[in-house]
N, C-alpha and C positions, 0 to 999 in steps of 0.2 A: 596499562592500556586501559583498563576500566575506568583512571582519574583522567586521564586524555579523551572520553567515547562519552560519558555520561550528558556530560553539559548538553551534548550534542542530540544524546539518546539517553534518555531518564531510564528506561526501562530494559538496561541491558544489564548484567548478572554477567558472574565468573562462569554460572551453569551453563550460560545461556553460548558463549564464549567458547565451553567446551562441548555446547551442543556444534557447533558450526564448524566445529574442529573434527568431531566425528562424522558431517555429511559429506566433510569434503570440501569446503568450500576454504577455510584458509589452513594454512600446514605452517603452523610458529616453526623454528628449530629448534631442539631440546640442549640444555648444557648437559655436561657429563654427569653431573645429580640427577639430570631425569625434568628439571622446570623449563616450560617453556619460556622462549625467549624469542621478544616479537621485536619485528625490525620494522624500517620507516615505509617499508613497500607494504606488509600486515595490515601497518593503521590503515592505509589509506583502501589497501582492499576491503577491508572490513569496512569502513566507511562506505564503501558502494555496495555493500552486501546489504549492511543497513538502510541506507537509506532508498534502494532500491525497493527494499521491505514495505520502512516507513509511506514513504510519496507516492510509492505506485501498487503496494497489495500484491507483489509479485510470491509467485510459491519459489520456494529453495530450489526445486530441480530447473527449474527457468533459468533462475538466479546462475545456476552453476553450467549450465549451458551456455550461455552469455560472457560469462567470465573463459569457461574454455576458448570460447572462439579467440577471447582480446589474449588469451596466453598463445595461441597457434598463430597470433601476428596478425590477426580479420579485425578487419574494421564492421563488426558483427552492429544491425540496428537495435536500438532499444528496444526489447519485447514490447508488442504489441503497438510500434509505432511507426511501422513501414521501413521503408528503405531510407538509408544514410542517417545511423542514429551516430551520434557523440560513439566514440572511448572510450570514456570516462563518463559515469553519471554524475549529472549534481547531485546537492541532497536536498534540493526543494526551495524553490522563494520563497517568503513569509511576506507577509502585507500585514499595514498597518491599514482602518477603517477605509480611508478616503484613497490609500493607494490601490486597494483592493474594489471598489467603485471605479475608479479611473481606470484603471485594469481590463476590465470585463466591460464597460463601457454603461455601466447600470448605476439605476439612480438609489437613492438611498431607501427611497419607498421601498424600494422593488426586495432589498437586503431586506429590510424591516421584518417585511412577508413572506420572503423565505425563514425566516428564522422564526415567525411565530408558528409558519405551520410546519417546522420540527425537519425544515428542508438540511437549511445549514446552522450548526450550532453557534449561537453567539462568544465571541472571544475579541480580545485584547489583539489578538496575532493572528491574521489568518495565512492559511497554508494553499497550497498550487489546488488541491483538490478544490475547497471553496472557490477559488479561482474559474475552474473548471464549470462546476457547479451555476455559481453565477450567470454563466457566458451561455450556458444554456439553457438556465432564464431571459434573460434577453432574448434571445432568439424564441423560443415558446413565445412570450409575451406578445409579438409580431404575429404572430396566429391566431391570439386571442387564449391563449392557455396560462391562465395565471398562477400563482403558487398554493394556493388554495384549493387549487382544484386536484392538489398533486398530493393530500394531507394522507390518501391512502398508499402513500408508498413506503412513509414508515409503519403504518402499521405492518403492511406486507416484510418490512426489511426486521425488524421485531421478530413475524413469523420465521422468517428463514435463521435467523440466532439462534432461536431456541430449538429448533436443527442441527443447527452444530452445536450447542450446549450438551445436549442428549447424546451427540454422536462424539463428544471428548469424556463423559465421563467416567469411559474405562481407562482412559490414561490417566485422570485425575486421581483416580483410585490407588496406581500405583506411587510406590515410595520410593522413588527416583529422583535425583538431584537433578536430572533434562527433564523431568516431567513437562516443568511450568513452558519448556522451549520446545517442545515438542507439541503439546498443546496447542503456545501459539501458531507455529507453525499448519498440522493439519488444520486448523481452523481456516487459513488463510487458502487452503487446497481446496475442503469444503466447497469457501466462497465463491472460488471460480467458477469449481464444475457448475454450483448452481446459477450462476451468471448464465454459461453455456446455457441449460434451459431453458431459462429465464428468453435468453437470446431465439432460442429456437421457437420458441412460443409464437414472441412478436411477430417473428418474421413470417412463420407460417399462417399469425392471422393477420399480417399485410397483405400475403399472394392471392387469401380469400378476397378479401376486399379489393384489389386490383381485378381481379376476374370478374 
C-alpha cells in the first residue's frame, strides 16, 4: 500500500495508515495471521482521504462524515463546497507556471509580486491552493489591493503556527508510533478553529463598517 501511494503522498507512513485505521477512516480486512489485507477499494478510499487532507486541509472528523454519507449511498457535497459536489474527490490538479497564470487570468508580474510578498511559495509545479490564491489576488487587484499590501498576512500566519506548535507539544512528548499522525490531525483541527475565529472577527468588523 505504501509503495502504491507514497509517490503521490510522500509523507505517508505505516504509522499514518495505522492512525487512519484507529480513527475509523479505513477498515482493511485481516488475514488469519493478523496481517492487514488492503483491497483496491481500500486504496481508492485512502486516496480520497489523503487528497482531502492535502488539498482541502479538512480534519478527519469532517472527512469521516463525508465518507459515511458516501457509504450510505448518498451524494454529499464536498465539505465547504455547497450542494452538488462530486461523489469521489480528485486529488487536486497540478499546474506549471504558464498553466497557472492562464487558469488564474493573472500576469507573470502579479505572481512574482505574490512570491515576493510570501503569499505564494515559488515552485516548479503549483497546486489548487496556489490557483485559488492567485485568482483572489487578481480580483483584489481590481480594487487596488496588491500583494505588497498583504505582507502582514504572512506574519499573522506565522503567529498562528506558533500557537499550533505550542498546542502540539504534549503529543510530541509522547513516545507513540502514531504521535506524528495525531499531531498532524490536531494541527488541522486547530487551524480550522482559528479560521472560524478569524472569519467571525472579520464579519463583525464588516458589520460595523456597514452600519
